[in-house]
N, C-alpha and C positions, 0 to 999 in steps of 0.2 A: 386427320391425317392417319394414314396406314402406315404404321410402324415399320412392319415388315418390309414394305415397299421403299419406305425413307433409307433403312438399313442398308439393304440391297443396293440402293442408287449409289450410298455414300461410303460403303465399306471400304473400297479400295483408297480412297482419300485419306482415311484415318490410318490405314495400315502404313500408308505411304509417310504420314507425318509421323508417325512412330519409327518407322524406319529411319527417316533424317533425325530424329531426336536422338537417336540410339549412335549416331555418329559422332555426336559432340561438335567439336570446332574443326572437324576434318570435313568442312563443306566446300564445294567450288561456289563462286559469284552465283551461278545459276541455281544450284541447289539451295543457296540461302534466300533467294527470291521465292522460290518454290516453298519454303518453310513458312515463310512470311504469309504467302498466299493462302497455304493451307491453314495457318493458325487462325487466319480472318475467317476463313469458311467454317472451319470447325467450332469457333464461336458461335457463330449464326446457327449452325446445325444443334449445339447445346442450348441455346436459348429457346429453338424452335420446339425440341423435345421437352423442356421443362415447362414451356407454357401449354404444350397441347397434348402431348403423350408421355407423361412422366414415368420413366422406366428406371428402377435403382440401380440395376447392374449397368445398363447403358450410360445412365447420367454419371454414374460413378466414373466410368472410363472415361469418357470425354471430359469430364471436369480434371482429371488428373492429366488427360492429353492437353488441354489449355492451358493448366497451371504450367506445366513443362516447357509448353512452347513459348509461354508470356516469358517466363525466367531465360530462355534462351535469346528472345528476341530483343527484350528490354536491358538483360543484365540483371544480376543480382548483388544490389548493394550491400556490401559488408560493414557491419560497425566498428569502428575503429577509435582509437584516442580522441579524435575529434568530437564524435558523438558522446563520448564520457564527459569531455570537458565541457560540453554545450550543456548537457543534463545536469551537471552539478553547479555550473555557474549561471544557468538560465532557466531552465526547464523544471528542474525539482523545486528551487527557491520562488519561482513563478507560482508554481501550482498550490504551495503553500501559502504565499501571500494572497491568493485569490479566493482561498479558502477561508482568510480570516474572518470573515462575517459569520462563519459557523463554528470555527475551533475557539474563538475568544469567548463568545457567550457561553458555550461548552464548558469552557475551563472555569469560568466564574461560577456558573451555576454548580458544577460539580464540587469546587473546593468549599462553595457555602455548605453543599450538603453533608459533605466530609466533616466539617467544622461543626454542624448541628449536630451530627450523629456522635462525634466526640462529645460536646456539652453534655447532650441528653445522658450518655454512659455515665460521664464523670459527675454528673449531679444527682444519679439516681442508684443506690446501692444495690436496689433490688434487681436492677437491670445487670449491674456486675455479677451479681449471684447467679444470674440466669445464663452468663457466657461460661462461667468457670466455677470450680470451688474455689474458696478463700485460698487454700494452700496453692493451687495452681496458679492463681492470680498473682500470689506473693513470688513464686517461681519467675513468673514473666516480668514482673516490673521492679525486683530488688536489684541493687546494685551487682553487676556481674551476672543478672538474669537472662533469660533467653533473649529479651529483645536488644540487649547490649551485645551478648556472645553470637548474635546470628549472622552476624557481618564480618567475623571473624573464625567461625566455626570450621571454615574449609580453606585450603590454599587459595591465594589470591587469585590466582590465573585460572584455577578452575572454577573458582566462584564467579569471577566475572564471566566466563564464557556461559556458564548456566543463567545467570541473569540475563545476558544479551539475549539467549536464545529464549526464554520464556517472555521477554517483554516484546521481543521481534514477533513472536506468535501473537501475543495479545493484539499487537496493533495492526496485524496482518488480517486477524478475525474482524476487528472493527472496520476495516477498508472492504473486506470481501462481503461481510455479512449486511453491508449497508444497503445492498440491493434489495433486502427482505423489508423494505418500508423504514429502515432504520431501527426495528424494534429490537434485533438481537443487540444492536450497538449500545442502546440505553441499558440494558441488563447488563453488560459487560462494565459498563461505566459505574452503575450502582454498586456492582459488587467489588471493585476497586476502591470506591470512596467509602464502601461500608467497613473494607479491611483497615483502610487508613483512619476512619474515625474510631474505630476500636482500639487501635494504637494510640490514637490521640487521648481518648477517655481513660483508658485504664492507666497510662502514666501519669495523666493529670490527677487522678484519685490518689495517686500514690506519691504526688508531690514532686515528681520527677519529668514534666513534660519537657523542660529546658534540655535535659539529656536526649529525650526521644527526638526533638527537632534537630539537635545537634547531630543525630545519626541520620536523619531523612533527608535534610535540606542539601547537603553537598551533591548527591546523586539525583533526589527527588525532584528537583526544579526542572532539570533538563528532560528526566525520566516522564514526568507527568505530563509535562507540554507536549512529547512526543505521541502520548496516549491521547490527550484532547486533540492534536491535530488530526490523528487516525479516527478518532470518534467523530470530529466534526466533518471530515471529508467523507465519512461512511453515511453520516446523516445527509449531508449534502447529494450523496447517490441515490439514498432512498427517496429524497424529495425529487429527484429528477424523474422517478419512476410515476410519481403522482402529477408532476407538471415539468414536462421536457421543454417549455416554452416555445419558441417559434419553429424550432425544428423539429422533425419526426421524434418519436420516444426512442425508436432504434437509434437513431442519428446521436441523439443526446447521451444516451446510455454508453454508447460506443466512446464517445470523445471523453465521458468523466469516468468510465471504466478503465481506460487507457492511461489516464491522467492518475487515478488511484493506484494502478498497478506500479507506476513510475514511482509514485509517492513510497510505496511499500519499499521499494529498495533505498530510496535515500533515507526514510526514516531508519532503516535498519542500520546504515551507517552512523546515523546519529546515536541510535541506541547503544551502538558498539563504544562510543565515546561515554555514555553515561555508565555502561557495564564497567569500562575500566576505572571509574571514578568511584563507583561502588565497590569494587574488588580490591583497590588498590588505597583509595584515598580516605574512604568512610571508616575502615577499621584502624586507618594508620594513627601512630602517637602524635599527628601533628595537634596543635590547639584547636578546639573548637572553632574559634575565630578564623583561623585559616583554612579549615576544611569547608565551611561554609562560603567564605570567599571565594574558593576553586569553584564552588557549584554556582554562586552568583556569576562568575566570569564566564563559565561555560554556558549558562543561560543568556548572559548578555551577548556572547558571541553569536549564538545562534539567532537570536531575534535581529541581531543587526545584518547578518547574512540574509533574513528572509526580507527584511524591510527594504535594505539597501539594493543588494542584487535582484533579488525578487522584486521588488518594486519597480525597479528600474525595468526589468525584463518584461514585466506586466504592462507597463506603459508603453513598452516597444512592442506589443501585439501578443507576447508570449504567452500561451497557456497550460503549458505544460504536457500537452500532447505530443506524440511523435512527429516527426517531419511529415509534411504532405506526400512524399515519395513513398513513405512506408506504410501509408494508410490504405486499406481498401476502399474500393468504390462504394459510395453511399447506396447506390442501387446497382443492380446488376446490369452490366452492359456488354455487348458485343460488338466488335469491329465489324 
């Protein structure tokens, strides 16, 4: 195809389409019909140019024209409260539920690694000595030491906001970096479990493991569950790169990526609850049993939310993806 001849033959049509688009809603019936016809022809022109004689500047202009015309012809659906309600009552819990075969084994294995690291540190004084000097370890583990004062060292509101931001960032990294075959996710998980194991080991060696668990469990149950869900979803995304199943790799990654993006939003809300518990409940003067009970209640509520609402939505066909009307075409199409 001679590109110059093609452009000369159709330039007036493209200019006319751009002129009609610039008028917005002020079109007569005949002009609206003309816009639809020009949109269809320009879509075909774009497809021909992309397949036969791709030119970056011309392709960019026509792509923009087609996108604007499509939005004008089909209308733009705006997200509203109905979309938010659907997301939190069906889409998000269904996505978490459908990923359970990834995040539950991830959680069990991660906790086992954290406990194993804690036991190794507690049972070997030479390992403790490699972590810090004896006086530094004493400052960490003694009554009123750094492990205890950490949760009350800042005002509750600012501490909760800081914790929420840090945890949301870690969860988002697990979700996003999963596309790299899941390898960065495994490293993030290991670092989290190593930090937990160090705390368990040092406090256990000082005979104060009960104090440490009393500080960790109120917020840690929900917080770690969110991390495990994010990591499991990231690993699932990484596996999709290797084995996309019956779909094309592009289509499979698009679906899983959209679900992961939505899950990041939902998990950020859950982490907000965890941050509130860590900022206001963990350092509070409540008895240890009461603080742990609040953590268990929050964890139970989240699991019930996932398994009841999410299970029901999943069985109804919900996969956590955006609605079909908001998805791009799986293959380039032209009218």
